[in-house]
C-alpha positions in Angstrom: 0.0 0.0 0.0 1.2 3.5 -0.9 2.6 5.5 2.0 -0.1 8.2 2.7 2.6 10.6 3.8 4.7 10.2 0.6 3.0 13.2 -0.9 5.2 15.3 1.3 8.7 16.1 -0.1 11.7 15.4 2.2 12.5 18.3 4.5 16.3 18.5 4.5 16.5 21.5 6.8 14.4 19.8 9.5 16.1 16.5 9.0 19.4 18.0 10.1 17.9 18.7 13.5 18.0 16.3 16.4 15.3 13.7 15.4 13.8 13.6 18.9 13.9 17.4 19.4 10.1 17.5 20.1 10.3 14.8 22.7 13.5 16.3 24.1 11.6 19.5 24.8 8.9 17.4 26.5 11.5 15.7 28.5 12.8 19.0 29.8 9.3 20.3 30.4 8.5 17.1 32.3 11.5 17.4 34.5 10.4 20.9 35.4 6.8 19.8 35.8 8.0 17.1 38.3 8.5 19.9 40.8 4.8 20.8 40.6 3.4 18.0 42.9 5.5 19.2 45.8 3.3 22.3 46.0 0.2 20.2 46.4 1.2 18.9 49.8 1.4 15.3 51.0 -1.5 14.3 48.8 0.5 15.1 45.7 3.9 13.7 46.7 5.1 10.7 44.8 5.3 7.7 47.1 7.7 4.8 46.8 4.9 2.8 45.3 4.2 5.5 42.8 7.8 5.6 41.7 7.8 1.8 41.3 4.5 2.1 39.3 6.1 4.7 37.0 9.1 2.5 36.5 6.9 -0.5 35.8 4.9 1.6 33.3 8.0 2.5 31.3 9.1 -1.0 31.2 5.7 -2.4 30.3 4.9 0.2 27.6 8.2 0.7 26.1 10.7 -1.9 27.2 13.3 0.9 27.5 13.8 4.2 29.1 11.4 6.4 27.2 13.9 9.2 26.7 16.8 7.0 25.9 17.5 4.6 23.1 20.1 4.1 20.3 18.3 6.2 17.7 21.4 6.2 15.6 21.1 2.5 15.3 17.6 2.7 13.8 17.7 5.8 11.7 20.0 8.0 9.7 19.3 11.7 9.3 18.9 11.7 5.5 16.4 8.8 5.8 14.2 10.6 8.3 11.9 12.1 5.7 12.2 9.4 3.0 11.6 6.2 5.0 7.8 5.7 5.3 8.1 4.1 8.8 10.3 6.9 10.2 8.0 9.6 8.7 4.9 7.8 10.1 6.3 7.6 13.6 7.6 11.1 13.6 4.2 12.5 12.5 2.1 10.3 14.7 4.1 10.8 17.9 5.6 13.5 20.0 9.0 12.7 18.6 11.1 9.8 17.4 12.5 7.3 19.9 14.1 3.9 19.2 11.3 1.8 20.8 8.6 3.3 18.7 10.6 2.9 15.5 11.4 -0.7 16.4 7.7 -1.5 17.1 6.6 0.1 13.9 9.2 -1.9 11.9 8.2 -5.1 13.6 4.4 -4.6 13.2 4.5 -2.9 9.8 3.1 0.5 8.7 -0.6 -0.3 8.8 -0.7 -2.5 11.9 1.3 0.0 14.0 -1.0 2.8 12.8 -4.1 0.8 13.5 -2.8 0.1 17.0 -2.4 3.8 17.6 -5.9 4.5 16.2 -7.4 1.8 18.5 -5.7 3.5 21.4 -8.0 2.1 24.1 -6.3 -1.3 23.6 -2.9 0.2 24.5 -1.7 -0.1 28.0 -2.2 3.5 29.3 -3.4 2.4 32.7 -0.1 2.9 34.5 0.4 6.4 33.0 -3.1 7.4 33.9 -2.9 6.1 37.4 0.4 7.9 38.0 -1.0 11.2 36.5 -4.0 11.0 38.8 -1.7 10.2 41.8 0.6 13.2 41.1 -2.2 15.7 40.2 -5.3 14.3 42.0 -7.2 17.6 41.8 -7.7 17.1 38.1 -10.2 14.4 38.7 -12.4 16.6 40.9 -15.7 18.2 40.2 -16.2 21.9 39.6 -17.4 22.5 43.1 -14.0 21.2 44.5 -11.8 22.8 41.8 -13.4 26.2 42.4 -12.0 26.1 45.9 -8.4 25.3 44.9 -5.8 28.0 44.2 -6.2 28.6 40.5 -2.4 28.9 39.9 -2.2 25.3 41.3 -5.0 24.2 39.0 -3.3 25.6 36.0 0.1 24.2 36.9 -1.4 20.8 37.5 -3.2 20.8 34.2 -0.1 21.8 32.3 2.2 19.3 34.1 -0.3 16.4 33.6 -0.6 17.2 29.9 3.2 17.1 29.5 3.5 13.9 31.5 0.9 12.1 29.3 2.3 13.5 26.1 5.8 12.3 27.0 5.1 8.9 28.5 1.9 7.6 27.1 2.1 4.8 24.6 -1.0 6.2 23.0 1.0 8.8 21.1 -1.4 9.5 18.2 -4.2 10.0 20.7 -2.0 12.6 22.6 -1.3 14.3 19.3 -5.0 14.5 18.6 -5.6 15.9 22.1 -3.1 18.6 21.2 -4.8 19.2 17.8 -8.3 19.5 19.3 -7.1 21.7 22.2 -5.8 24.1 19.5 -8.9 23.8 17.4 -11.3 24.5 20.3 -9.0 27.0 21.9 -9.9 28.2 25.4 -7.8 30.7 27.5 -7.4 29.2 30.9 -6.6 32.7 32.3 -10.2 33.7 31.7 -12.1 30.5 32.6 -9.7 29.0 35.3 -10.8 25.7 36.7 -13.4 25.2 34.0 -10.6 24.4 31.5 -9.8 21.3 33.6 -13.3 20.1 33.1 -13.2 20.8 29.3 -9.8 19.1 28.9 -11.1 16.0 30.7 -14.7 15.7 29.6 -14.6 17.2 26.1 -11.1 17.1 24.5 -9.6 13.9 26.0 -13.0 12.1 26.0 -13.5 12.6 22.3 -10.0 13.1 20.8 -10.2 10.0 18.6 -14.0 9.7 18.5 -16.7 11.2 16.3 -16.5 14.8 15.4 -20.2 15.3 16.0 -19.8 14.0 19.6 -16.8 16.3 20.1 -18.6 19.4 18.7 -21.7 18.9 20.8 -19.6 18.4 23.9 -17.7 21.6 23.2 -21.0 23.5 22.5 -22.2 22.5 26.0 -18.8 23.0 27.6 -19.0 25.5 30.5 -15.4 26.5 29.7 -16.2 27.3 26.1 -19.4 29.1 26.8 -17.8 31.1 29.6 -14.7 31.9 27.4 -16.8 33.3 24.6 -19.4 35.0 26.8 -22.3 32.8 25.8 -23.4 32.9 29.4 -24.1 36.6 28.9 -26.3 36.1 25.8 -30.1 36.5 26.1 -33.1 37.5 24.2 -32.9 41.1 23.1 -29.2 41.2 23.7 -27.6 38.2 22.0 -23.8 37.9 22.3 -22.3 36.9 19.0 -18.9 35.7 20.2 -19.6 31.9 20.4 -21.8 31.9 17.3 -19.0 33.5 15.3 -16.4 31.1 16.6 -18.7 28.1 16.0 -18.9 29.0 12.3 -15.5 30.6 11.7 -13.2 28.3 13.7 -15.0 25.2 14.7 -17.0 24.1 11.7 -17.3 25.6 8.1 -14.3 28.0 8.4 -13.9 31.7 7.6 -14.7 31.1 3.9 -17.4 28.5 4.6 -20.3 30.4 3.1 -21.8 32.2 6.0 -22.5 35.9 6.4 -22.6 38.3 9.3 -26.4 38.0 9.2 -25.9 34.2 9.8 -23.7 35.0 12.8 -26.4 37.3 14.2 -29.2 34.7 13.6 -27.1 31.9 15.1 -26.5 34.0 18.2 -30.3 34.3 18.6 -30.7 30.5 18.2 -28.2 29.9 21.0 -29.7 32.3 23.5 -30.6 30.2 26.6 -27.4 28.1 26.3 -25.8 29.1 29.6 -24.1 28.0 32.8 -25.2 27.3 36.3 -23.3 26.4 39.5 -19.6 25.6 39.3 -19.3 24.3 35.8 -22.7 22.9 34.7 -24.3 23.5 31.3 -28.0 24.4 31.2 -30.6 25.6 28.8 -32.7 28.5 30.2 -35.9 28.9 28.2 -36.6 32.2 30.0 -33.7 34.0 28.2 -34.2 32.2 24.9 -35.3 34.1 21.7 -38.4 32.3 20.5 -38.7 34.2 17.3 -38.2 32.8 13.8 -34.6 32.6 12.5 -32.6 31.5 9.5 -29.0 30.3 9.6 -27.2 29.5 6.3 -30.5 28.6 4.6 -31.9 26.6 7.5 -35.2 28.1 8.8 -36.0 27.8 12.5 -39.8 28.5 12.9 -41.0 30.7 15.8 -41.6 28.8 19.0 -43.1 29.5 22.4 -41.8 29.7 25.9 -44.4 26.9 26.7 -41.9 24.5 24.9 -39.5 25.0 27.8 -36.4 22.8 27.7 -37.3 21.6 24.2 -36.1 25.0 22.9 -32.6 23.6 23.0 -33.4 21.6 19.9 -33.1 24.7 17.8 -29.4 25.0 18.5 -28.9 21.3 18.2 -30.5 21.3 14.8 -28.2 24.0 13.6 -25.1 22.2 15.0 -26.1 19.0 13.3 -26.5 21.0 10.0 -23.0 22.4 10.5 -21.6 18.9 11.3 -22.9 17.6 8.0 -22.0 20.6 5.9 -19.5 19.8 3.2 -17.5 22.9 4.0 -16.9 21.6 7.6 -15.5 18.3 6.2 -13.2 20.3 3.9 -12.1 22.7 6.6 -11.4 20.0 9.2 -9.7 17.7 6.8 -7.4 20.5 5.5 -6.4 21.4 9.1 -5.6 17.7 9.8 -3.4 17.5 6.6 -1.6 20.7 7.7 -1.2 19.2 11.2 0.2 15.9 10.1 1.7 16.2 6.7 2.4 19.6 5.0 1.6 23.3 5.5 0.2 23.4 1.9 -2.0 20.3 1.3 
């Protein structure tokens, strides 16, 4: 079978760099992040059992020290962009390491890639257990996270991300976590602890799942709605921030065929999508605009407040339309090609 990545010409300039430069950066960041648990008190300190678990994880998942390995024995710099296996591993992981290359050569291109796609079959249990041991607050509810120092929350989230990216055998999954975190960008400085919930219940939950599930989860994410001021939107004063981002960045793209009028109409459709408590999505029919609306040719007939919670279906219908719009497929596929293969697909 033809190598799907062969459309990309070799990149001599990049090939002269250290092959594992991306992972080397992660290694350095991980070393720095290792200091973070000390600020969490006794609950976050690594126990002897935890250290043994980490060592066992490395042995079980890799067979070698994850940041060591005779790379020179399995690759040569000129071959880095011409060898299909090396290019696949480089693109699908956080950086080349000897164990990944050896595994890919042993399994073959398609089997290794399929194993990465079917990431739930990979042994990530030890890495996840250790991450949850080192940064236990990341498993907590919004009510608990709200009470934690937000600097500690941010440091814990960043350190856990680096830890998983560097050590997890599910490397393609971690790359997709990175991709979708960029696609559904949220500034933690504005939303604080809500970003932890989004990372856990939206991005990581759906990173290698169906786009529809991911988009719906994002549309109902307290972090996303808070970041884009959707919680301030209401009938008579719709806020257009999330509606614009949903069209421009999340689905059809800036050239996807929508107008400013479509943004305004979509913002009316989404009134009532808001937050309650410490990180809970809710639809509030009392602040929803029940008038007729039209978004990119889709007509939403006028409704009535008597419909109550059923009013959320207006927004869900439009999101479904956007999921199935051909421009969304083109936009997302192009971004993926740029992410994995070439800046100019």
